[in-house]
C-alpha positions as CSV (number, residue, x, y, z in Angstrom):
1,X,-51.6,4.3,-56.3
2,X,-48.3,2.9,-55.2
3,X,-47.3,3.3,-51.6
4,X,-43.9,4.9,-51.1
5,X,-41.2,2.6,-49.5
6,X,-40.3,3.3,-46.0
7,X,-36.9,1.8,-46.3
8,X,-33.7,3.6,-47.2
9,X,-31.8,2.5,-50.3
10,X,-28.6,1.7,-48.5
11,X,-26.9,-1.7,-48.0
12,X,-27.0,-2.9,-44.5
13,X,-25.1,-5.7,-42.9
14,X,-26.9,-6.5,-39.6
15,X,-24.4,-9.2,-38.6
16,X,-21.5,-6.7,-38.9
17,X,-23.6,-4.0,-37.1
18,X,-24.3,-6.4,-34.1
19,X,-20.6,-7.3,-33.9
20,X,-19.7,-3.6,-33.8
21,X,-22.3,-3.0,-31.0
22,X,-20.9,-5.8,-29.0
23,X,-17.4,-4.5,-29.5
24,X,-18.6,-1.0,-28.4
25,X,-20.2,-2.4,-25.2
26,X,-17.0,-4.3,-24.4
27,X,-15.1,-1.0,-24.8
28,X,-17.4,0.8,-22.4
29,X,-17.0,-1.9,-19.8
30,X,-13.2,-1.7,-20.1
31,X,-13.3,2.1,-19.7
32,X,-15.5,1.7,-16.6
33,X,-13.2,-0.9,-15.1
34,X,-10.1,1.3,-15.8
35,X,-11.8,4.2,-14.1
36,X,-12.8,2.0,-11.1
37,X,-9.3,0.8,-10.8
38,X,-8.0,4.4,-10.7
39,X,-10.5,5.4,-8.0
40,X,-9.5,2.4,-5.9
41,X,-5.8,3.4,-6.2
42,X,-4.7,0.4,-8.2
43,X,-3.0,2.5,-10.8
44,X,-0.8,4.6,-8.6
45,X,-0.6,6.3,-5.2
46,X,-3.9,7.7,-3.9
47,X,-7.4,6.6,-4.4
48,X,-9.7,5.2,-1.7
49,X,-6.9,3.3,0.2
50,X,-4.5,6.3,0.4
51,X,-5.2,7.1,4.1
52,X,-2.7,6.1,6.7
53,X,-3.6,3.6,9.4
54,X,-2.3,3.5,12.9
55,X,-1.5,0.6,15.2
56,X,-0.9,0.9,18.9
57,X,-1.5,4.0,21.0
58,X,0.1,6.3,23.5
59,X,-1.3,4.1,26.3
60,X,0.5,1.1,24.9
61,X,3.8,3.0,24.7
62,X,4.3,2.4,21.0
63,X,2.4,3.6,17.9
64,X,3.0,2.8,14.2
65,X,1.6,5.0,11.3
66,X,1.7,3.2,8.0
67,X,0.0,2.9,4.6
68,X,-2.3,0.0,4.3
69,X,-2.0,-0.3,0.6
70,X,1.4,-0.1,-1.1
71,X,2.7,-0.3,-4.6
72,X,5.6,-2.6,-5.5
73,X,8.9,-0.6,-6.0
74,X,7.2,2.7,-5.0
75,X,8.6,4.7,-2.1
76,X,6.7,4.2,1.2
77,X,7.3,5.1,4.8
78,X,6.4,3.9,8.2
79,X,6.6,6.1,11.3
80,X,7.1,4.6,14.7
81,X,6.5,6.8,17.8
82,X,7.9,5.8,21.2
83,X,5.9,7.0,24.2
84,X,8.0,5.5,27.0
85,X,10.7,8.0,28.0
86,X,14.0,6.1,27.8
87,X,17.5,7.2,26.9
88,X,17.8,4.3,24.4
89,X,14.9,2.7,22.5
90,X,15.0,-0.7,20.9
91,X,12.8,-1.6,18.0
92,X,12.6,-5.0,16.2
93,X,11.2,-5.8,12.8
94,X,10.3,-9.3,11.7
95,X,12.1,-11.3,8.9
96,X,9.0,-11.1,6.6
97,X,9.3,-7.3,6.4
98,X,13.0,-7.5,5.7
99,X,12.4,-10.0,2.9
100,X,9.6,-8.1,1.2
101,X,10.9,-4.5,1.7
102,X,14.1,-2.7,0.9
103,X,14.9,-0.2,3.6
104,X,16.2,2.9,1.9
105,X,16.7,5.2,4.9
106,X,16.0,5.3,8.7
107,X,15.6,8.8,10.3
108,X,17.2,9.2,12.8
109,X,19.9,6.6,12.1
110,X,20.1,3.8,14.6
111,X,23.1,3.7,16.9
112,X,23.3,0.0,16.7
113,X,21.6,-2.9,14.7
114,X,21.6,-6.6,15.4
115,X,20.4,-9.4,13.2
116,X,18.6,-12.2,14.9
117,X,16.8,-15.3,13.8
118,X,13.4,-13.5,14.0
119,X,14.5,-10.3,12.2
120,X,16.5,-7.3,13.1
121,X,16.8,-5.2,16.2
122,X,17.6,-1.5,15.9
123,X,18.8,0.7,18.9
124,X,18.1,4.4,18.8
125,X,19.5,7.2,21.0
126,X,16.3,9.1,21.2
127,X,15.4,11.1,24.3
128,X,12.0,12.2,25.5
129,X,8.5,11.1,25.2
130,X,7.0,11.1,21.7
131,X,10.3,10.3,19.8
132,X,9.6,9.4,16.2
133,X,11.6,7.1,14.0
134,X,10.8,7.0,10.2
135,X,11.5,4.1,8.0
136,X,11.7,4.9,4.2
137,X,11.4,1.7,2.2
138,X,10.3,0.2,-1.1
139,X,8.2,-3.0,-1.2
140,X,10.0,-5.6,-3.3
141,X,7.2,-8.1,-4.0
142,X,3.5,-8.1,-4.5
143,X,1.0,-9.7,-2.1
144,X,0.2,-9.4,1.5
145,X,2.8,-8.2,4.0
146,X,2.5,-8.9,7.8
147,X,5.0,-6.9,9.8
148,X,5.6,-7.4,13.5
149,X,7.0,-4.3,15.2
150,X,8.2,-4.6,18.8
151,X,9.9,-2.5,21.4
152,X,10.3,-5.4,23.9
153,X,7.3,-4.2,25.9
154,X,4.7,-3.8,23.2
155,X,4.3,-6.0,20.1
156,X,2.2,-4.7,17.2
157,X,1.2,-6.6,14.0
158,X,0.4,-4.5,10.9
159,X,-1.1,-5.9,7.8
160,X,-0.4,-4.3,4.4
161,X,-1.1,-5.2,0.8
162,X,1.4,-4.6,-2.0
163,X,0.0,-4.1,-5.5
164,X,2.2,-5.1,-8.4
């Protein structure tokens, strides 16, 4: 008695099948990397690095709230809080910040600004303890950004990274 064949009567090309399986695995890896990039915030605002950082404190007299990770050409903001009650507050930003960021708006507007060899000095007519100045800007280039913020008594250095 003849034994029945346990094979199907279809043509198979195992070389083509292995290539397809490899291509399929590469596709799965690409989808995983895309999802991982989205979770890390590399594809837009948000993700893991979306929280704001703070430098300085009330005891130091100056505090800066900023985003640690930025996206090139995307709107960003930096809030500076003065804790020393003075009728006029001065704030300086270094040249690196001015080269890598386009300042769109400052609220409240400075009463005076002066360009120096180290950067720019803004003078604000803010009264009272806890006065806040907000800088709205757009990062102009990708890479790291080290900004030095100073009010003549306290100097703070903040490090940010700009994604392309």
